[in-house]
C-alpha positions as CSV (number, residue, x, y, z in Angstrom):
1,M,9.7,-97.0,25.9
2,S,13.0,-95.2,25.5
3,P,15.9,-97.0,24.0
4,P,18.5,-98.2,26.4
5,L,21.4,-95.9,26.9
6,T,24.7,-96.9,25.5
7,K,27.2,-97.8,28.2
8,P,29.3,-94.6,28.2
9,T,26.2,-92.4,28.4
10,A,24.6,-94.6,31.0
11,S,27.7,-94.5,33.2
12,L,27.8,-90.7,32.8
13,F,24.2,-90.2,33.9
14,A,24.7,-92.7,36.7
15,S,27.6,-90.9,38.2
16,K,26.4,-89.2,41.3
17,T,29.5,-87.1,42.0
18,P,31.1,-85.5,38.9
19,S,34.8,-84.9,39.1
20,P,36.1,-81.4,39.7
21,L,37.5,-81.3,36.2
22,C,34.1,-82.2,34.6
23,T,32.4,-79.5,36.7
24,F,34.9,-76.9,35.6
25,V,34.6,-77.8,31.9
26,F,30.8,-77.8,32.2
27,F,30.7,-74.3,33.6
28,L,33.3,-73.1,31.2
29,I,31.1,-74.2,28.3
30,L,28.1,-72.6,29.8
31,C,30.0,-69.3,30.2
32,I,31.2,-69.4,26.6
33,L,27.7,-70.2,25.3
34,G,26.3,-67.3,27.5
35,F,28.7,-64.8,26.1
36,Y,28.1,-66.1,22.6
37,T,24.3,-65.8,22.9
38,L,24.6,-62.3,24.4
39,Y,27.0,-60.8,21.9
40,H,26.9,-62.9,18.7
41,P,25.0,-61.4,15.8
42,H,21.4,-62.5,15.8
43,P,19.2,-64.2,13.1
44,Y,20.4,-61.9,10.3
45,T,24.0,-60.8,9.7
46,R,24.7,-57.2,10.6
47,N,26.8,-55.6,7.9
48,S,26.9,-52.4,5.9
49,Q,24.7,-53.8,3.1
50,T,22.0,-54.9,5.5
51,A,22.1,-51.6,7.3
52,L,21.9,-49.7,4.0
53,R,19.0,-51.8,2.9
54,Y,16.9,-51.1,6.0
55,R,17.7,-47.4,5.9
56,N,16.7,-47.1,2.3
57,L,13.5,-49.0,3.1
58,F,12.9,-46.5,6.0
59,L,13.1,-43.6,3.5
60,S,11.0,-45.4,0.9
61,Y,8.1,-45.9,3.4
62,S,7.6,-42.1,3.8
63,S,4.0,-40.8,3.1
64,N,3.1,-37.1,3.2
65,S,-0.6,-38.1,3.2
66,T,-0.2,-40.3,6.2
67,L,1.6,-37.4,8.0
68,A,-1.2,-35.1,7.1
69,S,-3.8,-37.5,8.5
70,Y,-1.9,-37.8,11.8
71,L,-1.7,-34.0,12.2
72,R,-5.4,-33.6,11.3
73,A,-6.4,-36.0,14.0
74,L,-4.1,-34.4,16.6
75,T,-5.4,-30.9,16.0
76,L,-9.1,-31.4,15.9
77,H,-9.4,-29.8,19.3
78,P,-7.2,-27.7,21.6
79,H,-5.4,-29.9,24.1
80,L,-3.9,-27.9,26.9
81,A,-2.0,-30.0,29.4
82,G,-4.1,-31.3,32.3
83,T,-7.4,-31.2,30.4
84,E,-9.7,-34.0,29.0
85,A,-8.8,-33.0,25.5
86,S,-5.1,-33.5,26.4
87,L,-5.9,-37.0,27.7
88,D,-7.6,-37.7,24.4
89,T,-4.4,-37.0,22.5
90,A,-2.4,-39.1,24.9
91,N,-4.8,-42.0,24.2
92,Y,-4.4,-41.4,20.4
93,V,-0.6,-41.7,20.6
94,Y,-0.9,-44.7,23.0
95,S,-3.3,-46.5,20.6
96,H,-1.1,-45.8,17.6
97,F,2.0,-47.3,19.3
98,K,-0.1,-50.3,20.5
99,N,-1.6,-50.9,17.1
100,L,1.8,-51.1,15.6
101,N,2.6,-53.9,18.1
102,L,5.3,-51.8,19.9
103,E,5.8,-52.3,23.6
104,T,3.7,-49.4,24.9
105,R,3.3,-47.8,28.3
106,R,2.2,-44.6,30.1
107,V,4.0,-42.9,33.0
108,E,2.0,-40.5,35.1
109,Y,3.1,-37.6,37.3
110,K,1.4,-35.1,39.5
111,A,2.2,-31.6,38.5
112,L,1.3,-28.1,39.5
113,L,-0.1,-26.3,36.4
114,S,-1.7,-22.9,36.1
115,Y,-5.0,-21.8,34.4
116,P,-6.9,-18.5,33.9
117,I,-10.2,-17.7,35.6
118,H,-10.8,-14.0,34.6
119,A,-8.9,-11.2,32.9
120,S,-9.8,-7.6,31.9
121,L,-8.1,-4.5,30.7
122,A,-9.5,-1.0,30.0
123,A,-7.7,2.1,29.0
124,H,-8.8,5.6,30.2
125,F,-7.5,8.3,27.9
126,D,-6.9,11.9,28.8
127,N,-9.9,13.1,26.6
128,G,-12.2,11.2,29.0
129,S,-12.9,8.2,26.6
130,V,-12.6,4.6,27.8
131,V,-11.8,1.5,25.7
132,T,-12.3,-2.0,27.1
133,F,-10.1,-4.3,25.2
134,A,-11.0,-7.8,24.0
135,L,-8.4,-10.2,25.4
136,T,-9.2,-13.1,23.1
137,E,-8.6,-13.7,19.4
138,I,-11.7,-12.7,17.4
139,S,-12.4,-15.2,14.6
140,E,-15.1,-17.6,13.6
141,K,-12.4,-20.3,13.6
142,V,-11.6,-19.8,17.3
143,G,-13.9,-22.1,19.2
144,P,-15.1,-21.7,22.8
145,D,-12.8,-24.5,24.0
146,V,-9.7,-22.4,23.3
147,V,-8.1,-21.2,26.5
148,P,-8.1,-17.4,26.8
149,P,-4.7,-15.8,26.4
150,Y,-2.8,-15.8,29.7
151,H,0.6,-16.2,31.3
152,A,0.9,-19.5,33.2
153,Y,1.9,-19.0,36.8
154,S,1.2,-15.3,36.8
155,P,-0.1,-14.3,40.2
156,S,-3.6,-12.9,40.4
157,G,-3.7,-9.1,40.9
158,T,-5.1,-5.7,39.8
159,A,-3.6,-2.3,38.9
160,H,-4.9,1.1,38.1
161,A,-2.0,3.1,36.9
162,K,-0.2,5.0,34.1
163,V,1.5,3.0,31.3
164,V,5.2,3.2,30.3
165,F,6.5,1.6,27.1
166,V,9.8,-0.3,27.9
167,N,10.7,-1.6,24.5
168,Y,11.8,-5.3,25.1
169,G,11.9,-4.8,28.8
170,R,15.7,-5.4,29.1
171,E,18.0,-3.8,31.6
172,E,19.5,-1.7,28.8
173,D,16.0,-0.5,27.9
174,Y,15.4,0.7,31.5
175,R,18.7,2.4,31.5
176,A,17.7,4.3,28.4
177,L,14.4,5.3,30.0
178,G,16.4,6.5,33.0
179,V,18.4,8.8,30.8
180,L,15.1,10.2,29.5
181,G,14.0,10.8,33.1
182,V,11.4,8.0,33.1
183,N,10.7,5.9,36.2
184,V,8.4,2.9,35.9
185,G,7.8,2.6,39.7
186,G,4.0,2.4,40.4
187,C,3.3,2.0,36.7
188,V,2.1,-0.7,34.3
189,V,4.8,-1.5,31.8
190,L,4.1,-2.3,28.2
191,A,6.8,-4.5,26.5
192,R,7.2,-6.2,23.2
193,K,8.5,-9.7,22.8
194,G,12.1,-10.1,21.7
195,G,15.5,-8.8,22.5
196,G,16.7,-12.3,23.7
197,L,14.6,-12.1,26.8
198,S,12.0,-14.7,27.9
199,R,8.5,-13.8,29.2
200,G,9.6,-14.6,32.7
201,G,12.7,-12.5,32.3
202,V,10.6,-9.5,31.2
203,V,8.4,-9.8,34.2
204,K,11.3,-10.4,36.6
205,I,13.1,-7.2,35.6
206,A,9.9,-5.1,35.6
207,E,9.2,-6.4,39.1
208,S,12.7,-5.3,40.2
209,K,12.0,-1.8,38.8
210,G,8.9,-1.4,40.9
211,A,6.3,-1.9,38.2
212,L,2.8,-3.0,39.2
213,A,2.0,-5.2,36.2
214,V,3.3,-6.2,32.8
215,L,1.5,-6.2,29.4
216,L,3.4,-8.1,26.7
217,Y,2.7,-8.2,23.0
218,D,4.1,-9.8,19.9
219,E,4.4,-8.0,16.6
220,G,4.5,-11.3,14.7
221,D,0.8,-12.0,14.0
222,S,-0.5,-8.5,13.6
223,I,-2.7,-9.4,10.6
224,R,-4.9,-12.1,12.3
225,G,-4.8,-10.5,15.8
226,G,-3.2,-13.5,17.5
227,I,-2.2,-13.3,21.1
228,E,0.7,-15.3,22.3
229,R,0.2,-17.5,25.4
230,G,3.1,-18.8,27.4
231,T,4.6,-19.5,30.8
232,V,6.4,-17.0,33.2
233,M,7.6,-19.6,35.6
234,R,11.3,-19.6,36.4
235,G,13.2,-22.9,36.0
236,V,11.8,-26.2,34.6
237,G,9.8,-29.1,35.9
238,D,7.1,-29.4,38.4
239,P,7.5,-26.6,41.0
240,L,6.3,-28.8,43.9
241,S,9.0,-31.5,43.3
242,P,12.1,-29.5,42.4
243,G,14.9,-32.0,41.6
244,W,12.9,-35.2,42.0
245,A,10.0,-36.8,40.2
246,G,6.4,-35.8,41.1
247,V,5.2,-39.4,41.6
248,D,2.1,-40.5,43.4
249,E,2.7,-40.6,47.2
250,G,6.0,-38.9,46.7
251,E,7.3,-35.8,48.5
252,R,5.4,-32.6,47.6
253,L,6.4,-29.1,48.7
254,D,3.8,-26.7,50.1
255,L,2.8,-23.9,47.8
256,E,4.1,-21.4,50.4
257,D,7.5,-23.1,50.5
258,S,10.3,-20.6,49.7
259,Q,11.7,-23.0,46.9
260,V,8.3,-22.9,45.3
261,L,7.6,-19.2,45.7
262,E,10.9,-18.2,44.1
263,R,9.8,-19.9,40.9
264,F,6.8,-17.5,40.4
265,P,6.6,-13.8,39.6
266,K,5.3,-11.4,42.3
267,I,3.5,-9.1,39.9
268,P,0.8,-10.1,37.4
269,S,1.1,-10.1,33.6
270,L,-1.0,-10.5,30.5
271,P,-0.4,-11.0,26.8
272,L,-1.9,-8.5,24.4
273,S,-2.6,-8.5,20.7
274,F,-0.5,-6.2,18.6
275,A,-3.6,-4.1,17.7
276,N,-4.5,-3.5,21.4
277,A,-0.9,-2.6,22.2
278,D,-0.8,-0.2,19.3
279,V,-3.9,1.7,20.7
280,I,-2.1,2.2,24.0
281,L,1.2,3.1,22.3
282,G,-0.5,5.7,20.2
283,S,-1.9,7.5,23.3
284,L,1.2,7.9,25.4
285,G,2.8,11.2,26.1
286,G,6.2,11.9,27.8
287,P,9.6,11.8,26.2
288,M,10.0,10.7,22.6
289,M,10.8,7.1,21.8
290,L,14.4,6.3,20.9
291,P,14.8,6.0,17.2
292,E,16.0,2.4,17.4
293,W,12.8,1.5,19.3
294,R,10.6,2.5,16.4
295,K,9.6,0.1,13.7
296,S,10.8,1.0,10.3
297,D,7.4,0.4,8.8
298,R,5.8,2.8,11.3
299,P,7.8,6.0,11.0
300,K,5.4,8.0,13.2
301,V,7.2,9.3,16.2
302,G,6.0,7.7,19.4
303,R,6.4,8.5,23.0
304,V,7.1,6.3,26.0
305,G,5.0,7.7,28.8
306,P,4.3,7.6,31.7
307,G,0.7,8.1,30.7
308,P,-1.3,10.2,30.4
309,T,-3.3,7.0,29.6
310,M,-4.3,5.0,32.6
311,V,-5.2,1.3,32.5
312,N,-7.4,-0.8,34.8
313,F,-5.8,-4.2,34.8
314,A,-7.1,-7.3,36.5
315,Y,-6.1,-10.9,36.3
316,Q,-7.3,-13.9,38.3
317,G,-5.8,-17.3,37.9
318,K,-5.5,-20.6,39.7
319,K,-2.7,-23.1,40.3
320,K,-3.9,-26.7,40.2
321,E,-2.3,-30.1,40.8
322,V,-3.2,-32.3,37.9
323,T,-2.1,-35.7,36.5
324,I,0.0,-35.5,33.3
325,Q,1.0,-38.5,31.1
326,N,4.0,-39.3,29.1
327,V,3.5,-42.1,26.5
328,F,6.2,-44.4,25.2
329,G,6.6,-46.9,22.4
330,V,9.7,-49.2,22.8
331,I,11.6,-51.3,20.4
332,R,14.0,-53.6,22.3
333,G,17.5,-54.0,21.1
334,L,18.8,-57.5,20.5
335,E,22.5,-57.2,21.3
336,E,22.4,-54.3,23.7
337,P,18.9,-54.0,25.1
338,D,20.2,-51.9,28.0
339,R,21.4,-49.1,25.8
340,Y,18.8,-46.5,24.9
341,V,18.4,-44.2,21.9
342,I,15.5,-41.8,22.8
343,L,13.4,-39.8,20.4
344,G,11.2,-37.2,22.1
345,N,8.5,-34.7,21.2
346,H,6.0,-33.0,23.5
347,R,2.3,-33.5,22.8
348,D,0.5,-30.7,24.8
349,A,-0.4,-27.4,23.1
350,W,-1.7,-24.0,24.2
351,T,-4.4,-24.3,21.5
352,Y,-4.6,-26.6,18.5
353,G,-0.9,-26.9,18.2
354,A,-0.5,-27.7,14.5
355,V,3.1,-26.4,14.4
356,D,3.9,-26.4,18.1
357,P,4.2,-29.3,18.8
358,N,2.1,-31.6,16.7
359,S,4.0,-31.3,13.5
360,G,6.7,-33.1,15.6
361,T,4.2,-35.5,17.0
362,A,3.0,-36.4,13.5
363,A,6.6,-37.1,12.5
364,L,7.1,-39.2,15.6
365,L,4.0,-41.3,14.8
366,D,5.2,-41.7,11.2
367,I,8.6,-42.9,12.4
368,A,6.9,-45.4,14.6
369,R,4.9,-46.6,11.6
370,R,8.0,-47.0,9.4
371,Y,9.9,-48.7,12.2
372,S,7.0,-51.2,12.5
373,L,7.2,-52.0,8.8
374,L,11.0,-52.6,9.1
375,L,10.3,-55.0,12.0
376,Q,7.9,-56.9,9.8
377,M,10.7,-57.1,7.2
378,G,13.0,-58.7,9.7
379,W,14.9,-55.7,11.1
380,R,15.9,-55.7,14.8
381,P,17.9,-52.8,16.3
382,R,21.1,-53.5,18.1
383,R,20.2,-51.1,20.8
384,T,16.8,-50.2,22.3
385,I,14.8,-47.3,20.7
386,V,12.4,-45.3,22.9
387,L,9.8,-43.2,21.2
388,S,8.6,-40.6,23.8
389,S,5.6,-38.3,23.8
390,W,6.0,-35.7,26.6
391,D,3.2,-33.9,28.4
392,A,3.1,-30.3,29.9
393,E,6.2,-29.0,28.0
394,E,4.5,-25.7,27.5
395,F,4.5,-25.1,31.3
396,G,8.2,-25.5,31.6
397,M,9.4,-28.9,30.2
398,V,7.4,-30.6,33.0
399,G,6.8,-34.1,31.6
400,S,10.3,-34.7,30.3
401,T,11.9,-33.2,33.4
402,E,10.0,-35.4,35.8
403,W,10.9,-38.5,33.7
404,V,14.6,-37.6,33.6
405,E,14.6,-36.9,37.3
406,Q,13.0,-40.3,38.0
407,N,15.3,-42.2,35.7
408,L,18.5,-40.2,36.3
409,A,20.7,-43.1,37.4
410,N,19.7,-45.3,34.4
411,L,19.9,-42.5,31.9
412,G,23.4,-41.7,33.3
413,A,24.6,-45.2,32.8
414,K,22.7,-46.3,29.7
415,A,21.3,-43.4,27.5
416,V,23.2,-43.2,24.2
417,A,21.5,-40.0,22.9
418,Y,18.4,-37.9,23.1
419,L,16.9,-36.7,19.7
420,N,14.4,-33.9,20.1
421,V,11.9,-32.5,17.7
422,D,9.4,-29.8,18.9
423,C,8.0,-27.4,16.2
424,A,9.1,-29.7,13.4
425,V,7.7,-27.6,10.6
426,Q,7.3,-23.8,10.9
427,G,8.2,-22.9,7.4
428,P,11.2,-23.1,4.9
429,G,14.8,-23.8,5.8
430,F,16.4,-26.7,7.8
431,F,17.9,-25.9,11.2
432,A,19.7,-28.2,13.7
433,G,21.2,-27.9,17.1
434,A,23.4,-30.6,18.7
435,T,26.2,-31.4,21.1
436,P,29.3,-31.3,18.9
437,Q,30.1,-35.1,18.8
438,L,26.9,-35.5,16.8
439,D,27.6,-32.8,14.1
440,N,29.1,-35.2,11.5
441,L,26.3,-37.7,11.9
442,L,23.8,-34.9,11.2
443,R,25.7,-33.8,8.2
444,E,25.9,-37.3,6.8
445,V,22.3,-38.1,7.4
446,T,21.0,-34.9,5.7
447,K,23.0,-36.0,2.6
448,K,20.6,-39.0,2.3
449,V,17.3,-37.2,2.6
450,K,15.6,-35.4,-0.3
451,D,15.1,-31.7,0.1
452,P,11.4,-30.8,0.3
453,D,11.7,-27.4,-1.4
454,L,14.4,-27.8,-4.1
455,E,13.8,-30.8,-6.4
456,G,16.9,-32.9,-7.2
457,T,18.8,-31.8,-4.1
458,T,19.3,-33.2,-0.6
459,V,18.6,-31.5,2.7
460,Y,22.3,-31.1,3.2
461,E,22.9,-29.4,-0.2
462,N,20.1,-26.8,0.3
463,W,21.1,-26.3,3.9
464,A,24.7,-25.6,2.8
465,A,23.7,-23.4,-0.1
466,R,21.4,-21.3,2.1
467,N,23.9,-20.8,4.9
468,K,27.2,-20.7,2.9
469,V,28.6,-22.7,5.8
470,I,26.8,-25.4,7.7
471,R,26.0,-23.9,11.1
472,I,24.8,-26.3,13.8
473,Q,23.6,-24.5,16.9
474,R,24.5,-25.4,20.5
475,L,21.8,-26.4,23.0
476,S,22.4,-23.8,25.7
477,G,18.8,-22.5,25.8
478,V,16.0,-23.8,28.0
479,D,13.3,-23.8,25.3
480,S,12.5,-27.5,24.6
481,D,12.7,-31.0,26.0
482,F,16.4,-31.5,25.3
483,A,17.1,-29.3,28.4
484,P,16.7,-31.9,31.1
485,F,18.5,-34.6,29.1
486,L,21.6,-32.5,28.3
487,Q,21.8,-29.8,31.0
488,H,20.8,-32.0,33.9
489,A,21.7,-35.6,32.9
490,G,24.5,-35.0,30.4
491,V,23.0,-37.1,27.5
492,P,24.3,-36.2,24.0
493,S,21.4,-34.4,22.3
494,V,20.0,-33.2,19.0
495,D,17.2,-30.8,18.1
496,I,16.0,-30.4,14.5
497,Y,13.3,-28.4,12.8
498,Y,12.2,-26.6,9.6
499,G,11.6,-22.9,9.6
500,R,11.6,-20.5,12.6
501,D,9.7,-17.6,14.1
502,F,6.3,-18.5,12.6
503,P,3.7,-15.8,13.1
504,V,1.0,-17.9,14.8
505,Y,3.2,-19.1,17.6
506,H,1.1,-19.9,20.8
507,T,-2.0,-18.4,19.3
508,A,-5.4,-19.8,18.4
509,F,-4.4,-19.6,14.8
510,D,-1.7,-22.4,15.1
511,S,-4.1,-24.7,13.3
512,Y,-4.2,-27.4,10.7
513,E,-5.6,-24.8,8.3
514,W,-2.5,-22.6,8.8
515,M,-0.2,-25.5,8.2
516,T,-2.0,-26.5,5.0
517,N,-2.1,-23.0,3.7
518,Y,1.3,-21.6,4.8
519,G,3.5,-23.9,6.8
520,D,3.7,-27.0,4.7
521,P,0.9,-27.4,2.2
522,L,2.1,-30.7,0.7
523,F,3.6,-32.0,3.9
524,H,7.0,-32.5,2.2
525,R,8.8,-30.8,5.0
526,H,7.2,-33.1,7.5
527,V,8.6,-36.0,5.4
528,A,12.1,-34.5,5.5
529,V,12.1,-34.0,9.2
530,A,10.9,-37.5,9.9
531,G,13.5,-38.8,7.5
532,V,16.4,-37.0,9.2
533,W,15.1,-37.8,12.7
534,G,14.5,-41.5,12.0
535,L,17.7,-42.0,10.2
536,V,19.8,-40.4,12.9
537,A,18.1,-42.8,15.4
538,L,18.7,-45.8,13.1
539,Q,22.4,-45.2,12.9
540,L,22.7,-44.6,16.7
541,A,20.7,-47.8,17.3
542,D,22.4,-50.0,14.8
543,D,26.0,-49.0,14.1
544,S,28.5,-51.3,15.8
545,V,30.6,-48.3,16.8
546,L,28.6,-45.3,18.0
547,P,29.0,-42.5,15.4
548,F,30.3,-40.0,17.9
549,D,33.1,-37.6,16.9
550,Y,34.9,-36.1,19.9
551,L,37.5,-34.5,17.7
552,S,34.7,-32.3,16.5
553,Y,33.9,-31.5,20.2
554,A,37.5,-30.6,20.9
555,E,37.6,-28.3,17.9
556,Q,34.4,-26.6,19.1
557,L,35.8,-26.1,22.6
558,K,38.9,-24.5,21.0
559,G,36.5,-22.1,19.3
560,H,34.7,-21.4,22.5
561,K,38.0,-20.8,24.3
562,D,39.0,-18.2,21.6
563,V,35.7,-16.3,22.0
564,L,36.3,-16.3,25.8
565,S,39.9,-15.1,25.3
566,N,38.7,-12.1,23.2
567,L,36.1,-11.3,25.8
568,L,38.6,-11.3,28.7
569,D,41.3,-9.4,26.7
570,H,43.6,-7.4,28.9
571,Q,42.5,-9.1,32.1
572,S,44.9,-10.9,34.4
573,I,43.1,-14.3,33.9
574,S,44.8,-17.4,32.6
575,L,43.2,-19.7,30.1
576,N,46.0,-22.2,30.4
577,P,43.8,-24.7,32.3
578,L,41.3,-24.7,29.5
579,I,44.0,-25.0,26.8
580,T,45.6,-28.0,28.5
581,S,42.3,-29.8,29.2
582,I,41.1,-29.3,25.6
583,Q,44.4,-30.7,24.3
584,R,43.9,-33.8,26.4
585,L,40.4,-34.2,25.2
586,A,41.6,-34.0,21.6
587,L,44.3,-36.6,22.3
588,A,41.7,-38.9,23.9
589,A,39.4,-38.3,21.0
590,K,42.1,-39.2,18.4
591,E,42.9,-42.4,20.3
592,A,39.2,-43.4,20.4
593,E,39.0,-42.7,16.6
594,N,41.9,-45.0,15.9
595,E,40.5,-47.7,18.2
596,A,37.2,-47.5,16.4
597,K,38.9,-47.9,13.0
598,Q,40.8,-50.9,14.3
599,L,37.7,-52.6,15.7
600,R,35.7,-52.0,12.5
601,W,38.5,-53.7,10.5
602,Q,38.6,-56.6,12.9
603,E,34.9,-56.9,12.8
604,S,34.9,-57.0,9.0
605,R,37.3,-59.9,9.2
606,G,34.9,-61.9,11.3
607,E,36.9,-61.5,14.5
608,F,35.0,-61.6,17.8
609,V,35.3,-58.1,19.2
610,A,31.9,-57.6,20.8
611,L,33.3,-57.0,24.3
612,K,35.8,-54.5,22.9
613,L,33.1,-52.7,21.0
614,R,31.0,-52.5,24.1
615,G,33.8,-51.0,26.1
616,L,34.5,-48.4,23.4
617,N,30.9,-47.5,23.0
618,D,30.4,-47.0,26.7
619,R,33.3,-44.6,26.8
620,L,31.9,-42.7,23.8
621,M,28.5,-42.6,25.4
622,L,29.7,-41.6,28.9
623,A,32.2,-38.9,27.9
624,E,29.4,-36.3,27.8
625,R,28.6,-37.0,31.4
626,G,32.1,-35.7,32.3
627,F,31.0,-32.2,31.5
628,L,28.5,-32.3,34.4
629,D,29.4,-30.8,37.8
630,A,27.7,-32.0,41.0
631,D,27.4,-28.5,42.3
632,G,25.9,-27.1,39.1
633,L,25.6,-23.4,38.3
634,Q,25.7,-21.0,41.2
635,G,22.2,-20.2,42.4
636,R,20.8,-22.6,39.8
637,N,22.3,-25.9,40.7
638,W,19.7,-28.0,38.8
639,F,21.8,-27.1,35.7
640,K,24.8,-29.3,35.9
641,H,26.4,-29.0,32.5
642,L,29.4,-26.6,32.4
643,I,29.8,-26.4,28.6
644,Y,26.1,-25.9,27.5
645,G,23.5,-24.3,29.7
646,P,21.6,-21.0,30.1
647,P,23.6,-18.0,31.5
648,G,22.0,-16.3,34.4
649,D,22.3,-12.9,32.7
650,Y,20.6,-12.7,29.3
651,E,23.0,-9.8,28.4
652,S,25.9,-12.3,28.6
653,K,28.1,-12.4,25.5
654,L,28.8,-16.1,26.0
655,E,26.5,-18.7,24.7
656,F,28.5,-21.5,26.3
657,F,30.5,-22.0,29.5
658,P,27.5,-20.8,31.6
659,S,29.3,-20.8,34.9
660,I,32.1,-18.6,33.5
661,A,29.4,-16.4,31.9
662,D,27.8,-16.0,35.3
663,A,31.1,-15.2,37.0
664,I,31.8,-12.5,34.4
665,S,28.4,-11.0,35.1
666,R,28.9,-11.1,38.9
667,S,32.3,-9.6,38.6
668,K,30.8,-6.3,37.5
669,N,29.4,-5.8,40.9
670,I,32.4,-6.7,43.0
671,G,36.0,-5.5,43.3
672,R,38.3,-6.1,40.3
673,Q,40.5,-8.6,42.2
674,D,37.7,-10.6,43.6
675,G,35.9,-10.6,40.3
676,Q,38.9,-11.9,38.5
677,A,39.4,-14.6,41.1
678,A,35.8,-15.7,40.7
679,I,36.2,-15.9,36.9
680,Q,39.5,-17.9,37.3
681,H,37.8,-20.3,39.7
682,E,35.1,-21.0,37.1
683,I,37.7,-21.5,34.4
684,W,39.3,-24.1,36.5
685,R,35.9,-25.8,37.1
686,V,35.2,-26.0,33.4
687,A,38.8,-27.3,32.8
688,R,38.2,-30.0,35.3
689,A,35.0,-30.9,33.6
690,I,36.8,-31.3,30.2
691,E,39.5,-33.4,31.9
692,R,36.7,-35.6,33.3
693,A,35.3,-36.0,29.8
694,A,38.7,-36.9,28.4
695,G,39.2,-39.4,31.2
696,A,35.9,-41.0,30.5
697,L,36.8,-41.3,26.8
698,K,40.2,-42.9,27.6
699,G,38.5,-45.2,30.1
700,Q,41.5,-45.7,32.3
701,L,42.2,-44.9,35.9
702,T,45.0,-42.4,36.6
């Protein structure tokens, strides 16, 4: 039996109608407790010593042998998106996250992908001889399950015609051919990869010149005879759901819809090995090749055609709707579970994918393992960390784009940053790209990670010594999964990797053996990438004030403005709108920096500043969204970011301000006055975007 209540307690419980004052006090206490529970530090105290301890533990848990084992498992078989082998790698990643006791899930989409059925190429020489080319890599290490070299989304087609060599296939190359009196109309063009032009760009220009088909070769892997696969689709994401996610029972466009057809080339194309291309090149007649088109190690004078060599070209492919899978491992934040730090890497590969992309996947799996060990040691992130494994990136960032489109509202409101790694290890040398507010964070983190190639130094020290000045690239390209996050959703982004331009890119020789023999025999570079990637995420997830530096952004914008000024020299165009908006962003950035210092000081004294920190962090997070414009780029409105995005003209001298770059390109084909007016309008649009970012950073209504 319960003991009798004391008189005061009994009378309190017996009261049927509490007084208004008691009700008010009761609810006030509940509110205080609620806010305390939501924002007060959890079981362990968050301070600089605790954070440093966990970050040092993270670095100490590195294991090059573990990374090697992950890469070996991921590259046992080719795993092209949409195939059974690709599903196996998805299951492997899913099981890994699950076994680490992470919150694990899959998200599936329907997507239109493209596969080869048949391809053939034969050359008929003027002496009557015929050569039928092998269109696959020839090696005992290339298994029958390797997809034959092809260009995804190339239309089926045939051609029997003379060949013309068009160098890189740029507009300037066709102009040079025109001076030589060469017309490619009705011919098959042979181009080499490079010159800043994508595969799709090469085919698009050739199509506009009246060519019947395109043969594209890469000089990189001439020793092994590798053939570079790739996509020629224009734009990103599933072509049947442009701008929205390709979910089950969702809207799907018809294959004959004009929006779909404009994404695909109208003439067929095939990749060639260097050796096969060299046979054709050596048989051409016509005018002599321009000196600058000749390779220095091949001084023999060549000719450009047309002919007299004729080729019989045939390609048959199929477009097929398949199910693709993104896989996620989630570590929920304690204080701010609704703020997301997202790490991402794509999983699908053209062949074995040891470098592209599974060096990055191995690093992602190792970061998950290390985070799991930290969790066992008592660590909990302040904000939620999402480990993402994307599918079908090779076809045009399909998996990541569909997910961004499906989650656009939540990402816009809640995503702190997106940290991308694709080809994590290609060779020596550290490279990084980022939006400018993350520059200083990258520098500081690389000072804490051991350099894999120079004993006794850090990644930062070797990076600085190799480049004289630290150069962080800007993310204007559309060449990895950061594109939808930054250029469509306005999420601050990072992209890091070791080495560049590796010779077995997109070939059957991108294998575990190549990595262990050439790319990273001891897997020390894998350790370094995982260290930098994981530490950047830890700081973004745990720091009480987000480590964003918008003063760095303002300085970068000043530099961009100066480049634009030089480009527009002597034109009656005012850059004052840009100058003024950048000054306002710099002022807002300085105010935010001072506020951050004040809040850190107050927090160190034990003052309750959680709500103020939340407000400042949201402004730091959302400022990048200000650079988005609802109308996007003219003719390519999926791209919303007005500071970083792809220019429509590959010949553009600007690697930023894409809408201004497009206006400059268009101005060449219209009257001077109209052209300058179009450029001025885009300058105003960019200035308004910078003003929006400054306003978001200040967080006050006008």
